[in-house]
C-alpha positions as CSV (number, residue, x, y, z in Angstrom):
1,M,174.4,60.0,102.6
2,L,172.6,61.5,99.7
3,K,171.9,65.2,99.8
4,R,168.6,66.8,98.9
5,K,169.9,68.1,95.6
6,H,171.2,64.6,94.6
7,L,167.9,63.0,95.5
8,I,166.0,65.5,93.4
9,L,168.3,64.9,90.4
10,L,168.0,61.2,90.9
11,M,164.2,61.4,91.0
12,C,164.2,63.5,87.8
13,L,166.4,61.1,86.1
14,L,164.2,58.1,87.0
15,V,161.0,60.0,85.9
16,G,162.7,61.0,82.6
17,I,163.8,57.4,81.9
18,G,160.3,56.1,82.6
19,Y,158.7,58.9,80.5
20,F,160.9,58.3,77.4
21,S,160.7,54.5,77.6
22,A,156.9,54.8,77.7
23,M,157.0,57.2,74.8
24,S,159.1,54.8,72.7
25,N,156.5,52.1,73.2
26,W,153.5,54.1,72.0
27,E,152.4,53.4,68.5
28,I,151.2,56.8,67.3
29,H,152.2,58.9,64.4
30,Y,155.8,60.2,64.6
31,F,154.7,63.9,64.4
32,W,152.5,63.6,67.5
33,K,155.0,61.5,69.3
34,S,157.7,64.2,68.8
35,L,155.4,66.9,70.1
36,I,154.4,64.9,73.2
37,A,158.0,64.1,73.9
38,F,158.9,67.7,74.5
39,I,156.0,68.5,76.9
40,P,158.3,67.9,80.0
41,F,160.8,70.4,78.6
42,Q,158.1,73.0,78.1
43,I,156.8,72.5,81.6
44,A,160.2,72.8,83.1
45,A,160.9,76.0,81.1
46,I,157.6,77.5,82.3
47,A,158.3,76.5,85.9
48,Y,161.9,78.0,85.7
49,V,160.7,81.3,84.2
50,T,157.9,81.6,86.8
51,A,160.2,80.8,89.7
52,T,162.8,83.4,88.6
53,R,160.1,86.1,88.2
54,W,158.7,85.3,91.7
55,S,162.2,85.4,93.2
56,R,162.9,88.8,91.7
57,S,159.7,90.4,93.2
C-alpha cells in the first residue's frame, strides 16, 4: 500500500512530467520559455519559506 508521502511524490512527478512536456511543445522564444520553465521552482521555494516561517511562530 502506498503511503501518503509516496502518493504526494508520485503526484508531483506526474505534474512535473506533464508541465515540462507541455513546455517543450510550445513554440515561443527560448528566453521566455526558460523563464516560464522555472515558475514551478519559484512557487515551491515561496511555499517552503512561507511554511517554515509559519511553523516557527
